[in-house]
C-alpha positions as CSV (number, residue, x, y, z in Angstrom):
1,T,1.9,-2.4,141.5
2,P,2.6,-1.3,138.0
3,S,-0.4,0.3,136.5
4,I,-2.4,-1.4,133.9
5,A,-2.0,1.5,131.6
6,S,1.7,1.4,131.7
7,S,1.9,-2.4,131.3
8,S,-0.4,-2.5,128.4
9,R,1.3,0.1,126.3
10,L,3.0,-1.4,123.3
11,P,6.5,-0.5,122.3
12,A,6.6,2.1,119.6
13,T,7.4,0.8,116.1
14,P,9.5,3.1,114.0
15,S,7.3,4.3,111.1
16,K,8.4,3.9,107.5
17,S,8.3,6.9,105.3
18,M,5.5,6.3,102.7
19,S,5.9,7.8,99.3
20,P,2.8,9.4,97.8
21,P,0.9,7.1,95.4
22,S,1.8,7.7,91.8
23,A,-0.7,9.0,89.4
24,P,-2.5,6.4,87.2
25,L,-1.0,6.0,83.6
26,T,-2.9,7.3,80.7
27,G,-3.3,5.8,77.3
28,I,-0.8,8.2,75.8
29,D,1.9,7.2,78.4
30,L,1.3,3.5,77.6
31,V,1.8,4.1,73.9
32,A,4.9,6.1,74.5
33,R,6.4,3.4,76.8
34,S,5.6,0.7,74.2
35,S,7.2,2.8,71.4
36,K,10.3,3.4,73.5
37,R,10.6,-0.3,74.3
38,L,10.2,-1.3,70.7
39,S,12.7,1.2,69.4
40,S,15.3,0.0,71.9
41,T,14.9,-3.7,71.0
42,S,14.1,-3.6,67.2
43,P,17.0,-3.5,64.7
44,A,17.5,-0.4,62.6
45,I,15.7,-0.6,59.2
46,P,18.1,0.5,56.4
47,P,16.8,3.3,54.2
48,T,15.0,2.3,51.0
49,P,17.2,2.8,48.0
50,A,16.0,5.2,45.4
51,T,14.1,3.7,42.4
52,P,16.3,3.9,39.2
53,P,14.8,5.8,36.2
54,P,13.1,3.6,33.6
55,T,15.2,2.4,30.8
56,P,14.2,4.1,27.5
57,I,12.5,1.8,25.0
58,T,14.3,1.6,21.6
59,P,11.8,1.4,18.7
60,I,12.0,-1.8,16.8
61,K,12.6,-1.4,13.1
62,S,10.2,-3.1,10.8
63,T,11.6,-6.2,9.2
64,T,9.1,-6.3,6.4
65,A,10.8,-6.8,3.1
66,S,10.4,-4.4,0.3
67,P,8.4,-5.5,-2.8
68,T,11.6,-5.8,-4.8
69,A,13.4,-7.8,-2.1
70,S,13.8,-11.6,-2.3
71,A,11.3,-13.5,-0.3
72,V,12.1,-16.4,2.1
73,T,10.0,-19.5,1.8
74,S,9.0,-21.8,4.6
75,A,11.8,-24.2,3.5
76,G,14.3,-21.4,4.1
77,K,15.1,-20.9,0.4
78,L,15.3,-17.6,-1.3
79,T,12.9,-16.9,-4.1
80,K,13.2,-13.9,-6.4
81,S,10.3,-11.5,-6.5
82,P,8.6,-11.0,-9.9
83,S,10.6,-8.5,-11.9
84,V,9.0,-5.2,-12.7
85,V,7.7,-5.0,-16.2
86,S,9.6,-2.3,-18.2
87,T,7.4,0.5,-19.5
88,S,9.9,1.7,-22.1
89,V,8.5,2.0,-25.6
90,P,10.4,-0.1,-28.2
91,S,11.6,1.9,-31.2
92,E,11.1,-1.0,-33.7
93,P,7.8,-2.7,-34.6
94,P,7.3,-6.4,-33.6
95,K,8.4,-9.2,-35.9
96,T,6.1,-11.9,-34.4
97,S,2.8,-12.1,-32.7
98,Y,4.6,-13.4,-29.6
99,E,6.6,-10.2,-29.4
100,L,3.5,-8.1,-29.8
101,E,1.7,-10.0,-27.0
102,R,4.7,-9.6,-24.7
103,V,5.0,-5.9,-25.2
104,W,1.3,-5.4,-24.9
105,R,1.1,-7.2,-21.6
106,G,3.8,-4.9,-20.2
107,M,1.7,-1.9,-21.3
108,K,-1.8,-3.1,-20.7
109,D,-2.4,-0.6,-18.0
110,R,-0.7,2.2,-20.0
111,P,-2.7,2.7,-23.2
112,D,-0.8,6.0,-23.8
113,L,2.5,4.1,-24.1
114,F,0.8,1.4,-26.2
115,A,-0.4,4.1,-28.6
116,Q,3.2,5.3,-28.9
117,Y,4.3,1.7,-29.7
118,L,1.6,1.5,-32.4
119,A,3.0,4.6,-34.0
120,V,6.1,2.8,-35.1
121,F,4.1,0.1,-36.9
122,K,4.0,-0.1,-40.6
123,K,0.8,-1.1,-42.5
124,S,2.4,-4.4,-43.3
125,T,3.2,-5.0,-39.6
126,Y,-0.4,-5.8,-38.7
127,K,-0.7,-8.5,-41.3
128,K,2.5,-10.1,-40.0
129,V,1.8,-10.1,-36.3
130,I,-2.0,-10.1,-36.0
131,K,-2.8,-13.9,-36.2
132,E,-5.6,-16.1,-35.1
133,S,-3.7,-16.7,-31.8
134,V,-3.9,-13.0,-30.9
135,T,-6.3,-12.5,-28.0
136,P,-9.5,-10.4,-28.4
137,D,-8.4,-8.3,-25.5
138,L,-5.3,-7.2,-27.4
139,V,-7.4,-6.1,-30.4
140,S,-9.7,-4.2,-28.0
141,S,-6.7,-2.5,-26.4
142,L,-5.3,-1.6,-29.8
143,L,-8.5,0.1,-30.9
144,Q,-8.9,1.9,-27.6
145,A,-5.3,3.2,-27.8
146,L,-5.9,4.5,-31.4
147,R,-9.2,6.1,-30.4
148,Y,-8.2,7.9,-27.2
149,H,-4.4,8.3,-27.3
150,T,-3.5,8.8,-31.0
151,S,-3.9,12.3,-32.2
152,S,-2.6,11.7,-35.8
153,I,-5.4,10.9,-38.2
154,A,-2.8,9.4,-40.6
155,A,-1.6,7.1,-37.9
156,Q,-5.1,6.0,-37.1
157,L,-5.9,5.2,-40.8
158,I,-2.6,3.3,-41.3
159,A,-3.5,1.1,-38.3
160,L,-7.1,0.5,-39.5
161,E,-6.0,-0.2,-43.0
162,G,-3.3,-2.6,-41.7
163,L,-6.0,-4.4,-39.6
164,S,-8.2,-4.8,-42.7
165,G,-5.4,-6.7,-44.5
166,V,-5.0,-9.4,-41.9
167,Q,-5.9,-13.0,-42.6
168,N,-9.6,-13.8,-41.8
169,F,-10.3,-10.1,-41.2
170,S,-14.0,-10.6,-42.0
171,L,-14.3,-13.3,-39.3
172,M,-12.4,-11.0,-36.9
173,V,-14.8,-8.1,-37.5
174,S,-17.8,-10.4,-37.0
175,L,-16.4,-11.5,-33.6
176,L,-15.7,-8.0,-32.4
177,P,-17.8,-6.9,-29.5
178,E,-20.2,-4.0,-30.1
179,E,-18.2,-1.6,-28.0
180,D,-15.2,-2.1,-30.2
181,L,-17.2,-1.4,-33.3
182,V,-18.6,1.7,-31.6
183,C,-15.0,2.7,-30.8
184,V,-14.0,2.5,-34.5
185,R,-17.1,4.3,-35.7
186,E,-16.5,7.2,-33.3
187,M,-12.8,7.3,-34.2
188,L,-13.7,7.7,-37.9
189,R,-16.4,10.2,-37.2
190,D,-14.1,12.4,-35.1
191,A,-11.3,12.1,-37.8
192,E,-13.7,13.2,-40.5
193,K,-14.8,16.2,-38.5
194,K,-11.2,17.2,-37.6
195,L,-10.2,17.0,-41.3
196,M,-13.1,19.2,-42.4
197,D,-12.3,21.8,-39.8
198,S,-8.6,21.7,-40.2
199,S,-6.6,24.4,-41.9
200,D,-3.2,22.8,-41.4
201,E,-3.6,20.2,-44.2
202,S,-3.7,21.0,-47.8
203,E,-6.8,20.3,-49.8
204,E,-5.1,17.6,-51.7
205,K,-4.0,15.9,-48.4
206,K,-7.5,16.2,-47.0
207,E,-9.0,14.5,-50.0
208,E,-6.5,11.7,-49.8
209,L,-7.3,11.1,-46.1
210,L,-11.0,11.4,-46.6
211,A,-10.9,8.8,-49.3
212,K,-9.0,6.4,-47.1
213,L,-11.5,7.0,-44.3
214,V,-14.4,6.0,-46.6
215,D,-12.6,2.8,-47.6
216,V,-12.0,1.9,-43.9
217,R,-15.7,2.4,-43.1
218,K,-16.6,0.0,-45.9
219,V,-14.3,-2.8,-44.8
220,F,-15.4,-2.5,-41.1
221,R,-19.0,-2.5,-42.3
222,L,-19.8,0.7,-40.5
């Protein structure tokens, strides 16, 4: 009778070779695998082109017109700028009050040039060109030019004598502002002092100019 031990023994099953369990993956390994997978599947990114240098800015020229250039109106028409007033001194005295006014307006801001213009006047010129239509400002400018920009006493007296001969002179004097009368008074005072101290004029010439000076004082009621 076979023994129980021998009949109950199971046939031997060939054993499979078991590989040792792999070590658990760390976080670094997972990141490396992910990076490798992405690099193998993602398309290559082209290199970024270099940024070109900035274009230099050209300064814009001013388009403002010069004072003497023609101006363009809103309607597109060209208009001439006002002409510059000539400051050249005429070599001849005026023949009309209009000519005197025109020249004076061109020299209003240059009393030194206006005084040079008065130097070419004759005594009779004042009676011819100083009319009632002449503005008081012109007379004031004339007196100021004689006072501060005329060094010749003879030229000053010729002008004052010429003014005293204009029509309606008495009315003109009565309408002169006080500052103009003061201007004439100081002009005559300085002229008298200059004559008395001068050694350039002869005694006869001094006497002649001093006599005219006294007459001018009388007509101007100074």
